[in-house]
C-alpha positions in Angstrom: 19.6 -19.1 -76.7 22.8 -21.2 -76.5 22.3 -21.8 -72.8 18.7 -23.0 -73.3 19.7 -25.4 -76.2 19.9 -28.3 -73.9 16.4 -27.8 -72.6 14.8 -27.2 -76.0 17.0 -29.4 -78.1 17.8 -27.2 -81.1 18.8 -28.7 -84.4 22.0 -27.2 -85.9 20.2 -26.4 -89.2 17.8 -24.1 -87.3 20.7 -21.7 -86.6 21.2 -21.3 -90.3 17.5 -20.5 -90.8 18.0 -17.4 -88.7 19.9 -15.8 -91.6 17.1 -16.3 -94.2 15.6 -12.8 -93.8 19.1 -11.3 -94.2 19.7 -13.2 -97.4 16.3 -11.9 -98.6 17.4 -8.4 -97.7 20.6 -8.7 -99.7 18.9 -10.3 -102.6 16.2 -7.6 -102.7 18.8 -4.9 -102.5 20.5 -6.4 -105.5 17.3 -6.7 -107.5 15.9 -3.2 -106.7 19.1 -1.1 -106.6 21.5 -3.3 -108.6 23.8 -4.0 -105.6 24.7 -2.7 -102.2 27.0 -0.1 -103.6 24.3 1.3 -105.9 22.0 2.3 -103.0 21.3 6.1 -103.4 23.1 8.2 -100.9 20.5 10.9 -100.6 19.8 12.3 -97.1 21.1 9.3 -95.2 19.2 6.7 -97.2 22.2 4.5 -97.6 22.9 4.4 -93.9 19.2 3.7 -93.2 19.0 0.8 -95.6 22.4 -0.8 -95.0 22.6 -0.5 -91.3 19.1 -0.3 -89.8 17.5 -2.7 -92.2 20.3 -5.3 -91.6 19.5 -5.0 -87.9 15.8 -5.4 -88.6 16.5 -8.5 -90.6 18.4 -9.9 -87.6 15.5 -9.2 -85.3 13.1 -10.9 -87.8 15.6 -13.8 -87.9 15.3 -14.2 -84.2 11.5 -14.4 -84.5 12.0 -17.5 -86.7 12.8 -19.7 -83.7 9.8 -18.3 -81.6 7.1 -20.8 -82.9 9.5 -23.6 -82.1 9.0 -22.9 -78.4 5.2 -23.1 -78.5 4.5 -26.0 -80.9 4.2 -29.5 -79.4 7.1 -31.5 -80.9 5.4 -34.8 -80.7 2.9 -33.7 -83.3 5.2 -31.7 -85.6 8.9 -32.4 -86.4 11.0 -29.6 -84.9 12.9 -28.8 -88.1 9.7 -28.5 -90.1 8.2 -26.0 -87.6 11.4 -23.9 -87.9 11.4 -24.2 -91.7 7.8 -23.1 -92.1 8.3 -20.1 -89.7 11.5 -19.2 -91.5 9.7 -19.1 -94.9 6.8 -17.1 -93.5 8.8 -14.6 -91.6 11.3 -14.1 -94.5 8.4 -13.7 -97.0 6.7 -11.1 -94.8 10.0 -9.3 -94.3 10.9 -9.2 -98.0 7.4 -8.1 -98.9 7.4 -5.0 -96.7 11.0 -4.2 -97.5 10.2 -4.4 -101.2 7.5 -1.8 -100.8 10.0 0.4 -98.9 12.8 0.0 -101.5 10.4 0.7 -104.4 9.3 3.9 -102.6 12.9 5.0 -101.9 13.9 4.2 -105.5 11.0 6.3 -106.8 11.7 9.2 -104.5 15.4 9.4 -105.3 14.8 9.2 -109.0 12.5 12.2 -108.7 15.2 14.2 -106.9 18.0 13.4 -109.5 
């Protein structure tokens, strides 16, 4: 991505938008479980949530820049395209993670 920056002309703020799903993941973990250290450690759930879901948020963050490659920049401002895709991707990521976290919280509360 850094090598192709000269051809595509990335804005520096677009790199910060990549982290938006990760911030959503951290915020959702704080809301559902009360913090990262409060995630239940039942049958590897803590490892699943903290490691694999962080990797998943990074993958979703990479998808934020994908529409920027396919939209004509003379019709839409580049930063606006990345901002809209960051909002939509982060919203979808947090929506499905919220369902997962509520299910995990419900299952672990039944076990305790």
